[in-house]
One Martini backbone bead per residue (centre of mass of N, CA, C, O) as a GRO file, in nm:
protein
  237
    1MET     BB    1  10.298  13.060   9.794
    2LEU     BB    2  10.611  12.924   9.833
    3GLU     BB    3  10.905  12.988   9.618
    4ARG     BB    4  11.205  12.789   9.510
    5LYS     BB    5  11.429  12.828   9.228
    6ARG     BB    6  11.728  12.666   9.077
    7VAL     BB    7  11.557  12.548   8.845
    8HIS     BB    8  11.389  12.528   8.488
    9ASP     BB    9  11.441  12.222   8.402
   10LEU     BB   10  11.472  11.890   8.346
   11ARG     BB   11  11.775  11.871   8.328
   12GLY     BB   12  11.837  12.020   8.595
   13LEU     BB   13  11.668  11.840   8.784
   14ARG     BB   14  11.805  11.570   8.726
   15ALA     BB   15  12.090  11.656   8.803
   16ALA     BB   16  12.029  11.732   9.097
   17TYR     BB   17  11.926  11.440   9.184
   18ASN     BB   18  12.173  11.281   9.100
   19ALA     BB   19  12.361  11.425   9.298
   20ILE     BB   20  12.217  11.343   9.556
   21TYR     BB   21  12.208  11.019   9.498
   22ALA     BB   22  12.523  10.988   9.503
   23ARG     BB   23  12.522  11.054   9.846
   24ALA     BB   24  12.203  11.016   9.897
   25GLU     BB   25  11.881  10.996  10.082
   26PHE     BB   26  11.539  10.954  10.128
   27GLY     BB   27  11.331  10.948  10.435
   28GLU     BB   28  11.113  10.785  10.668
   29ARG     BB   29  10.929  10.681  10.895
   30GLU     BB   30  10.737  10.398  10.928
   31ALA     BB   31  10.486  10.544  11.041
   32LEU     BB   32  10.412  10.680  10.779
   33TYR     BB   33  10.367  10.426  10.598
   34ALA     BB   34  10.146  10.310  10.773
   35ARG     BB   35   9.948  10.546  10.737
   36VAL     BB   36   9.927  10.536  10.432
   37LEU     BB   37   9.802  10.252  10.419
   38GLU     BB   38   9.547  10.325  10.571
   39LEU     BB   39   9.452  10.540  10.358
   40LEU     BB   40   9.453  10.344  10.105
   41GLU     BB   41   9.309  10.077  10.140
   42PRO     BB   42   9.429   9.806  10.057
   43ARG     BB   43   9.450   9.540   9.876
   44THR     BB   44   9.533   9.237   9.855
   45ALA     BB   45   9.803   9.232   9.659
   46GLY     BB   46   9.834   9.499   9.545
   47ARG     BB   47   9.878   9.795   9.337
   48VAL     BB   48  10.128  10.059   9.346
   49LEU     BB   49  10.183  10.398   9.288
   50ASP     BB   50  10.512  10.570   9.295
   51VAL     BB   51  10.555  10.908   9.287
   52GLY     BB   52  10.862  10.973   9.363
   53CYS     BB   53  11.040  10.722   9.496
   54GLY     BB   54  11.330  10.719   9.476
   55ALA     BB   55  11.487  10.474   9.683
   56GLY     BB   56  11.222  10.309   9.805
   57PRO     BB   57  11.095  10.310  10.104
   58PHE     BB   58  10.795  10.258  10.055
   59GLY     BB   59  10.818  10.008   9.873
   60GLN     BB   60  10.957   9.831  10.083
   61TYR     BB   61  10.732   9.839  10.291
   62ALA     BB   62  10.495   9.742  10.111
   63ALA     BB   63  10.620   9.468  10.036
   64ARG     BB   64  10.608   9.357  10.330
   65GLU     BB   65  10.274   9.391  10.303
   66GLY     BB   66  10.208   9.260   9.998
   67LEU     BB   67  10.289   9.477   9.783
   68ARG     BB   68  10.286   9.623   9.471
   69VAL     BB   69  10.541   9.839   9.318
   70LEU     BB   70  10.552  10.131   9.118
   71GLY     BB   71  10.836  10.314   9.043
   72VAL     BB   72  10.877  10.674   9.002
   73ASP     BB   73  11.149  10.858   8.838
   74LEU     BB   74  11.389  11.110   8.716
   75ALA     BB   75  11.627  10.955   8.865
   76ASP     BB   76  11.863  10.725   8.807
   77ARG     BB   77  11.996  10.703   9.097
   78ALA     BB   78  11.741  10.642   9.249
   79LEU     BB   79  11.674  10.373   9.100
   80ALA     BB   80  11.933  10.230   9.181
   81ARG     BB   81  11.865  10.227   9.483
   82ALA     BB   82  11.596  10.078   9.457
   83ARG     BB   83  11.716   9.823   9.327
   84ALA     BB   84  11.901   9.757   9.576
   85ARG     BB   85  11.630   9.695   9.755
   86GLY     BB   86  11.450   9.501   9.546
   87LEU     BB   87  11.301   9.666   9.326
   88PRO     BB   88  11.155   9.568   9.014
   89GLU     BB   89  10.948   9.822   8.964
   90LEU     BB   90  11.073  10.061   8.730
   91LEU     BB   91  11.052  10.421   8.628
   92LEU     BB   92  11.160  10.654   8.393
   93ALA     BB   93  11.004  10.967   8.487
   94GLN     BB   94  10.786  11.228   8.464
   95GLY     BB   95  10.523  11.339   8.656
   96GLU     BB   96  10.389  11.523   8.415
   97CYS     BB   97  10.461  11.242   8.218
   98LEU     BB   98  10.307  10.960   8.225
   99PRO     BB   99  10.358  10.626   8.083
  100LEU     BB  100  10.032  10.589   8.135
  101ALA     BB  101   9.730  10.486   8.165
  102ASP     BB  102   9.427  10.538   8.208
  103ASN     BB  103   9.306  10.409   8.495
  104SER     BB  104   9.565  10.204   8.605
  105PHE     BB  105   9.516  10.282   8.922
  106GLU     BB  106   9.391  10.217   9.257
  107ARG     BB  107   9.681  10.300   9.373
  108LEU     BB  108   9.847  10.597   9.518
  109VAL     BB  109  10.159  10.790   9.552
  110CYS     BB  110  10.287  11.126   9.684
  111LEU     BB  111  10.579  11.180   9.884
  112GLY     BB  112  10.728  11.471   9.885
  113ASN     BB  113  10.716  11.584   9.549
  114LEU     BB  114  10.523  11.790   9.411
  115GLU     BB  115  10.683  12.051   9.519
  116HIS     BB  116  10.936  11.967   9.302
  117PHE     BB  117  10.805  12.032   9.056
  118LEU     BB  118  10.781  12.218   8.780
  119ASP     BB  119  10.452  12.124   8.767
  120PRO     BB  120  10.220  12.057   9.001
  121ALA     BB  121   9.953  12.070   8.844
  122ALA     BB  122  10.031  11.862   8.628
  123GLY     BB  123  10.092  11.635   8.829
  124ALA     BB  124   9.805  11.619   8.948
  125ARG     BB  125   9.666  11.546   8.679
  126GLU     BB  126   9.814  11.274   8.650
  127LEU     BB  127   9.703  11.141   8.898
  128ALA     BB  128   9.406  11.161   8.806
  129ARG     BB  129   9.435  10.999   8.538
  130VAL     BB  130   9.553  10.714   8.669
  131LEU     BB  131   9.317  10.710   8.858
  132ALA     BB  132   9.080  10.504   8.930
  133PRO     BB  133   8.779  10.426   8.969
  134GLY     BB  134   8.771  10.383   9.321
  135GLY     BB  135   9.022  10.508   9.399
  136VAL     BB  136   9.332  10.570   9.597
  137GLY     BB  137   9.513  10.846   9.741
  138VAL     BB  138   9.842  10.982   9.852
  139VAL     BB  139   9.937  11.317   9.956
  140MET     BB  140  10.239  11.487  10.034
  141LEU     BB  141  10.272  11.814  10.201
  142PRO     BB  142  10.403  12.121  10.277
  143ASN     BB  143  10.426  12.363  10.530
  144ALA     BB  144  10.441  12.715  10.563
  145TYR     BB  145  10.343  12.684  10.901
  146TYR     BB  146  10.549  12.551  11.052
  147SER     BB  147  10.656  12.574  11.365
  148GLY     BB  148  10.965  12.555  11.311
  149ASP     BB  149  10.966  12.779  11.087
  150LEU     BB  150  10.859  13.009  11.257
  151TRP     BB  151  11.095  13.010  11.455
  152ARG     BB  152  11.313  13.060  11.243
  153ARG     BB  153  11.204  13.331  11.147
  154LEU     BB  154  11.227  13.475  11.423
  155THR     BB  155  11.552  13.406  11.469
  156THR     BB  156  11.664  13.453  11.142
  157GLY     BB  157  11.468  13.553  10.892
  158ARG     BB  158  11.397  13.266  10.774
  159GLY     BB  159  11.259  13.051  10.576
  160PRO     BB  160  11.172  12.781  10.429
  161ASP     BB  161  11.411  12.495  10.364
  162HIS     BB  162  11.500  12.187  10.176
  163HIS     BB  163  11.743  12.201   9.973
  164GLN     BB  164  11.626  12.214   9.679
  165ALA     BB  165  11.578  12.287   9.354
  166ILE     BB  166  11.267  12.274   9.445
  167ASP     BB  167  11.049  12.483   9.642
  168ARG     BB  168  10.735  12.436   9.826
  169PHE     BB  169  10.484  12.629  10.016
  170ALA     BB  170  10.174  12.564  10.204
  171GLY     BB  171   9.870  12.556  10.292
  172TRP     BB  172   9.619  12.327  10.326
  173ARG     BB  173   9.413  12.477  10.138
  174GLU     BB  174   9.597  12.526   9.896
  175TRP     BB  175   9.656  12.231   9.831
  176ARG     BB  176   9.368  12.140   9.799
  177ALA     BB  177   9.305  12.320   9.556
  178LEU     BB  178   9.510  12.196   9.362
  179LEU     BB  179   9.394  11.908   9.364
  180GLU     BB  180   9.097  11.979   9.283
  181ASP     BB  181   9.167  12.126   9.013
  182ALA     BB  182   9.291  11.839   8.897
  183GLY     BB  183   9.071  11.597   8.995
  184LEU     BB  184   9.078  11.579   9.319
  185ARG     BB  185   8.924  11.443   9.593
  186VAL     BB  186   8.906  11.539   9.921
  187VAL     BB  187   8.849  11.337  10.207
  188ALA     BB  188   9.128  11.375  10.374
  189VAL     BB  189   9.323  11.526  10.650
  190ASP     BB  190   9.644  11.488  10.762
  191ARG     BB  191   9.922  11.452  10.983
  192TRP     BB  192  10.288  11.527  10.988
  193ASP     BB  193  10.557  11.522  11.264
  194LYS     BB  194  10.803  11.322  11.255
  195GLY     BB  195  10.693  11.156  11.521
  196LYS     BB  196  10.603  11.405  11.705
  197ARG     BB  197  10.362  11.396  11.937
  198TRP     BB  198  10.379  11.683  12.075
  199LYS     BB  199  10.283  11.842  11.812
  200ARG     BB  200   9.969  11.792  11.866
  201LEU     BB  201   9.938  12.051  12.048
  202PHE     BB  202   9.925  12.182  11.792
  203PRO     BB  203   9.786  12.307  11.546
  204PHE     BB  204   9.710  12.190  11.242
  205ALA     BB  205   9.834  12.447  11.081
  206LEU     BB  206  10.140  12.353  11.220
  207ALA     BB  207  10.226  12.137  11.059
  208TYR     BB  208  10.457  11.986  10.867
  209HIS     BB  209  10.257  11.788  10.718
  210PHE     BB  210  10.030  11.672  10.462
  211LEU     BB  211   9.765  11.429  10.427
  212TYR     BB  212   9.605  11.327  10.127
  213GLN     BB  213   9.298  11.193  10.066
  214VAL     BB  214   9.218  11.061   9.742
  215VAL     BB  215   8.991  11.096   9.464
  216PRO     BB  216   8.825  11.084   9.195
  217ASP     BB  217   8.698  11.383   8.995
  218ARG     BB  218   8.477  11.385   8.781
  219PRO     BB  219   8.288  11.599   8.603
  220THR     BB  220   8.018  11.443   8.639
  221GLU     BB  221   8.040  11.422   8.950
  222ARG     BB  222   8.050  11.729   9.012
  223ARG     BB  223   7.761  11.791   8.903
  224ALA     BB  224   7.610  11.570   9.097
  225ARG     BB  225   7.794  11.683   9.343
  226PRO     BB  226   7.855  11.825   9.611
  227ARG     BB  227   8.085  11.958   9.791
  228ALA     BB  228   8.299  11.814   9.992
  229ARG     BB  229   8.379  11.764  10.331
  230GLU     BB  230   8.658  11.721  10.480
  231ARG     BB  231   8.850  11.540  10.681
  232ARG     BB  232   9.007  11.628  10.993
  233ARG     BB  233   9.319  11.532  11.139
  234ASN     BB  234   9.486  11.556  11.480
  235SER     BB  235   9.596  11.246  11.577
  236ALA     BB  236   9.832  11.208  11.421
  237PRO     BB  237  10.186  11.181  11.418
   0.00000   0.00000   0.00000
């Protein structure tokens, strides 16, 4: 795993993201959010937890599809932007310490955020803790071997950098191991290439980001069931 840390505590991380959201916000194409909802398999008018919601682009999209979303973020200014989008359920909290009950959500997402946590393993354990039995989650994580970053390394000598306070990059199997060690069973792994369909000509291992469809993997279930082999999809945009 590649790691680059410019801050080392919650105070510094919150300050960094408040500074970012004072001038800008993050978001993806709606095609990503549509794919995430397909992987979530949401129930009609269900409730979804969005950990690291930022300015609320996923929550806004999901709300249009009839879902209720509780957005959680550690940056006050991110939540202010989400509130301006009309999202009513927002919570200021750190992803590694969610003030939520065990097994309290049947659907959750963490899209492009876990890699920026102070402790991503602790954050993944919190996702596993709040995801109810029978629930489904989707976690998006960045690839250390994205084709564009490999080209950049060849031409500039520099590795991947998303220019955030904390950046981490890993291969798809490394991220899968982190999620499964935290108590999340990976059911399927999809790819996201920023909507560039021609990128699907490249091998799966060179995708931009990976989308992990996960379910709770309780210790009793792990003893009773052999390790499942996840489905890998190379056909998503």
